[in-house]
C-alpha positions in Angstrom: 215.4 68.1 103.8 216.8 64.5 103.3 215.8 61.5 105.8 217.5 58.2 105.6 215.1 55.8 106.0 216.1 52.2 107.7 215.7 50.4 104.4 218.5 52.7 102.9 216.0 55.3 101.1 216.6 58.7 101.3 213.4 60.4 101.6 212.4 63.9 100.3 211.1 66.6 102.1 208.1 68.3 100.3 208.4 71.6 98.8 205.1 72.9 97.2 202.1 71.7 99.5 199.1 71.9 97.0 198.7 69.7 94.0 197.0 71.6 92.3 197.5 71.6 88.2 195.7 71.8 84.7 196.7 70.7 81.4 199.1 72.7 79.2 199.5 75.1 82.0 203.2 76.3 80.3 202.7 76.0 76.4 205.2 78.8 75.9 207.6 77.9 78.2 207.6 74.2 76.3 207.5 75.8 73.2 211.0 77.3 73.9 212.1 74.5 75.6 211.3 72.1 72.4 213.5 75.2 70.1 216.7 75.5 72.4 216.6 70.9 72.4 216.5 70.7 68.7 220.4 69.7 67.9 219.7 67.6 71.2 216.9 65.6 70.0 218.5 65.1 66.6 221.9 63.6 68.1 220.4 61.1 71.0 217.4 60.0 73.3 216.1 63.2 75.3 215.0 62.3 78.5 212.5 64.7 80.2 211.6 64.8 84.0 208.5 66.9 85.3 209.8 67.0 89.1 206.2 67.9 91.0 204.3 66.4 88.6 200.9 66.0 90.6 198.0 64.5 88.3 200.5 63.7 85.3 198.7 66.7 83.1 202.3 68.2 82.9 203.8 64.8 81.6 201.0 64.4 79.3 201.4 68.3 78.0 205.4 68.0 77.7 204.6 64.7 75.8 202.3 66.7 73.3 204.8 69.0 72.7 208.3 66.8 72.1 206.1 62.9 71.3 209.9 61.5 70.3 210.9 61.7 73.6 210.8 60.0 77.3 209.1 61.5 79.8 209.3 61.0 83.5 207.5 62.5 86.1 208.0 62.4 89.9 205.8 63.1 93.3 206.0 62.4 97.2 201.8 62.2 97.6 201.2 58.4 97.2 197.8 59.1 95.9 198.6 61.5 93.7 200.9 59.3 92.0 198.3 56.7 91.5 196.2 59.2 89.4 199.3 59.8 87.5 200.3 56.7 87.0 196.7 55.9 85.6 196.8 59.3 83.6 199.9 58.6 82.1 199.9 54.9 81.6 203.1 54.8 78.3 202.9 57.8 78.0 205.2 58.7 80.7 207.4 56.6 83.4 206.3 57.6 86.9 208.1 57.1 90.1 207.9 58.6 93.8 210.7 61.4 94.5 213.8 60.3 96.0 217.4 60.5 95.5 217.3 56.8 94.7 214.9 57.2 91.9 216.0 60.4 90.3 219.8 58.9 90.0 218.3 55.7 88.6 216.0 57.0 85.6 218.6 59.8 84.9 220.5 61.4 83.5 217.6 63.9 82.6 218.2 66.3 79.4 215.7 68.4 79.9 214.4 69.0 84.1 210.8 71.0 84.4 210.1 72.6 88.3 207.2 74.4 87.5 205.1 75.6 90.5 206.5 73.3 92.6 210.0 75.4 93.9 207.6 77.8 96.2 205.1 77.6 99.1 201.7 78.5 98.5 199.3 79.6 99.9 201.1 80.8 102.5 198.7 81.4 105.7 200.6 81.9 109.2 204.2 81.8 110.0 207.9 83.1 108.5 209.3 81.7 105.4 212.1 80.7 106.8 210.2 78.3 108.7 207.5 77.0 106.1 210.0 76.8 103.3 213.5 78.1 104.3 216.5 78.9 101.1 218.1 76.0 102.2 215.6 73.7 101.2 215.2 75.3 97.5 218.9 74.9 97.4 219.4 71.5 98.6 216.7 70.9 95.6 218.5 72.6 93.2 221.5 70.5 94.0 219.4 67.7 94.1 218.4 68.4 90.3 221.7 69.7 89.4 222.9 66.1 89.5 220.9 64.6 87.4 220.8 67.2 84.6 223.2 66.1 81.8 225.9 69.0 80.7 223.8 70.9 78.1 220.3 70.1 79.3 218.1 72.4 80.2 216.5 73.0 83.9 213.2 75.1 83.4 212.3 76.6 86.6 209.0 78.7 86.8 207.2 80.5 90.0 210.5 79.7 92.8 209.9 82.2 95.5 213.8 82.4 95.9 216.1 83.3 92.9 218.4 80.1 90.9 220.7 83.2 90.4 221.9 83.1 94.5 221.9 78.9 94.8 224.7 77.2 94.3 224.3 75.8 91.2 224.3 79.2 89.7 228.0 79.3 88.7 228.0 76.4 86.3 224.9 77.7 84.8 223.7 80.4 82.3 220.4 81.8 81.4 218.7 80.7 78.0 217.8 84.0 75.8 214.0 83.3 75.4 212.3 87.1 74.9 209.4 85.0 74.3 209.3 84.6 78.2 208.5 87.7 79.9 208.9 86.5 84.0 209.9 83.9 86.0 206.7 83.7 88.4 204.0 86.0 89.7 204.9 84.5 93.6 206.3 86.7 95.8 210.0 87.0 96.1 212.2 85.9 99.2 216.1 86.5 99.1 218.9 83.8 100.6 217.6 85.0 104.4 213.8 84.0 103.8 213.1 88.0 103.7 210.2 88.9 101.5 211.5 91.0 99.4 208.7 91.5 96.2 205.3 90.9 96.9 202.0 91.2 95.0 202.7 90.1 91.7 200.1 91.5 89.1 200.4 90.1 85.7 199.8 92.4 82.6 196.8 91.3 80.5 194.7 93.7 77.8 195.9 96.3 79.5 195.2 95.8 82.7 196.8 94.3 86.0 195.2 91.6 87.4 195.8 89.1 89.9 197.2 85.3 88.5 193.4 84.1 89.7 191.4 86.8 87.7 193.9 86.3 84.8 193.1 82.3 84.7 189.5 82.9 85.1 189.7 85.1 82.0 191.8 83.0 79.4 189.8 79.7 81.0 186.6 81.2 80.0 188.0 83.0 76.4 189.4 79.4 75.6 193.0 80.8 74.6 194.9 78.1 73.0 198.4 79.8 73.7 197.7 80.7 78.0 200.9 81.1 79.8 201.7 83.6 82.5 205.1 83.2 81.4 204.9 85.7 78.5 203.1 88.2 80.3 204.8 91.2 81.7 204.6 91.1 86.0 204.7 94.2 88.1 205.6 93.8 92.0 205.9 96.0 94.7 209.3 96.3 95.6 209.9 96.2 99.1 213.9 95.9 99.4 215.4 98.6 96.4 218.8 97.2 97.6 217.5 93.8 96.3 218.8 92.7 92.8 216.7 89.6 91.8 216.5 87.8 88.5 212.9 88.2 88.2 212.6 86.9 83.8 215.1 84.4 83.2 213.1 80.8 83.6 214.8 78.4 81.5 218.7 77.8 82.4 221.6 75.6 80.3 224.1 73.5 81.9 227.5 74.3 81.4 229.9 72.8 83.9 229.6 69.8 86.1 230.3 70.3 90.0 
């Protein structure tokens, strides 16, 4: 996953390949982060990282909910970084994703990794080749290394289970009843074998694909639209697999 260049800079391998994003994509998740971090925000300056920030719209969404914090965004795509810097200006510090930059700008008290620890859409090939569990695990370890004790790690639409990762023993799931699922993408176990597929969001009494739900809420102008607040139904492929399908926010309790 990590490659060291001649000049000593450590490059990262991309997780998600798509740069698709839109404004105010996860207001309910961010609202829960606002509640959870209230005491922290009173005690000291809070730094928040949007990991895989794309064009910077997520940074602006976070800033709108938490105006008295310092927001940072990182990505690997050079062209996207230019757009993010132009869009965010002084509202967020935008930088290229690598180990050195994350260490330089951290530690962070909140890290958001929404729709980035995944591979979507998946066309041809095996998940073990496209996006192996080892890459997911290494990315979590990197984020863990720049998150403060007592900080919050918010992950949505990861295709692997955080509870199966090497950092899980140092984290505790946050109680957020308002958040009903941690993603609608197919789920895989640590062997990169698909265990849950075809996630459907329960909305207005119907089960539907995310793309269908998104068209409906965008046309309706629903202000509080967030798939994380809906029930999600999967086809279970391996009955013995016991995935955490609901925890979105994790509190860091211990250092490594």
